[in-house]
N, C-alpha and C positions, 0 to 999 in steps of 0.2 A: 610431705614425706609419707611413707607407708607405715604399716603396723609391724614391719619386720624388726628384728633386734638391731641395736645401735651399730653393730659391726656391718650389717647389710646396708643400713642407712649411710654409713661412711662410704661404702662402695657406690651408692647412688649419688652422693655428693661429688665424689671423684669422677664418676662417669659423666656427670653434668658438666664439670669443668673441662674434661677432655673433649666433650662435644663443642664447647665454646672455643677451645684451642683449635680444633679442626676447622671451625668457621673462620677464625682469625688467620690461620695459615692459608686457607683457600682464597681469602680476599687480600692476602698480602699485608695484613695489619700486624707487622712484626713487633712493635712495641706492646700491643695488646697481647700478643702471643707470649712474650717474655713475662708480662705481669701475671698472666694466667698460669704459666709454668711455675712461678713462685707460689701461687695459691695451691697448685697441685702438690708441690713439695711440702707445704705446710699441712695439707690434708693427710698426706702419707705419714708425716710425723705423728699426727693425732691417731691415725690408724695403728701405728706401731704400739701405742699405749694400750690399745684394746687387747684383751686376753686372746691370744691366738687359739686357745684351747676351747673357746666357746663352742658348744655343740649347737648346730642349727637343725631345724626340722627340714623335711624334704622340700617344702615350698621355699624356704629361705635359701637352701643350698642351690636350688634351681635358679632363683633370682640372682644370687651372687655369681653363679656361672654365666648367666646371660649378660650381666654387667661387665664381667671380665672380658668376655668375647667382644662386646661392643667397644670396650676401651682398647683392646688390641686392634680392632678395625680402625678406630679413630687414630691410634698411634701410627698405623701404616699410612693412613691418609696424610697425616701431618708430615711424616717423613717424605712422602712423595712430593710435597711442596717445598719443604725446607732444604732437602739435600741438594737439589740443583742450585738453589740460591747460595748455599754454603760452598759448593764447588766453584761457582763463579767468583765469590768473594776470595777464596783461596787463590784462584788464578790471578786476580787483580793484585793481591798482596805479594805473590811471588814475582809478578812483573815489576812491581814497584821496587822490590828489593834488588832485582837484577839491574834495574835502571840506576839505582843508587850506587851499586858496586861499579858499574861502568863509569859513572861520573867520577867516582873516587879514583878509579884506575887511570883515567885520562885527564884529570885535573892537574895542571902544572903545580909543582911544589914551589913554595916561596921561601 
């Protein structure tokens, strides 16, 4: 870790997790992605405990800004891999539901 205040160190940890999430999404490791997402949620909970009014010097503010920009880029990359997969999954689920409705409609009543 760096010599930055703990609030910036939390952003560094979150950015590191986001990078791992990006790698998992890129390689299709969906279970790993879900586990990392949970870790990110836990980290955000920790960050909410940190006083949001902590004043940062110029170097710490610039580092925090760079980390946020990197996390936004990682998030966009993750979405570019997960959204097509989610759309395909939704299509499969809709098709399955339609098939079930057709079977119910044409199954003879006893």
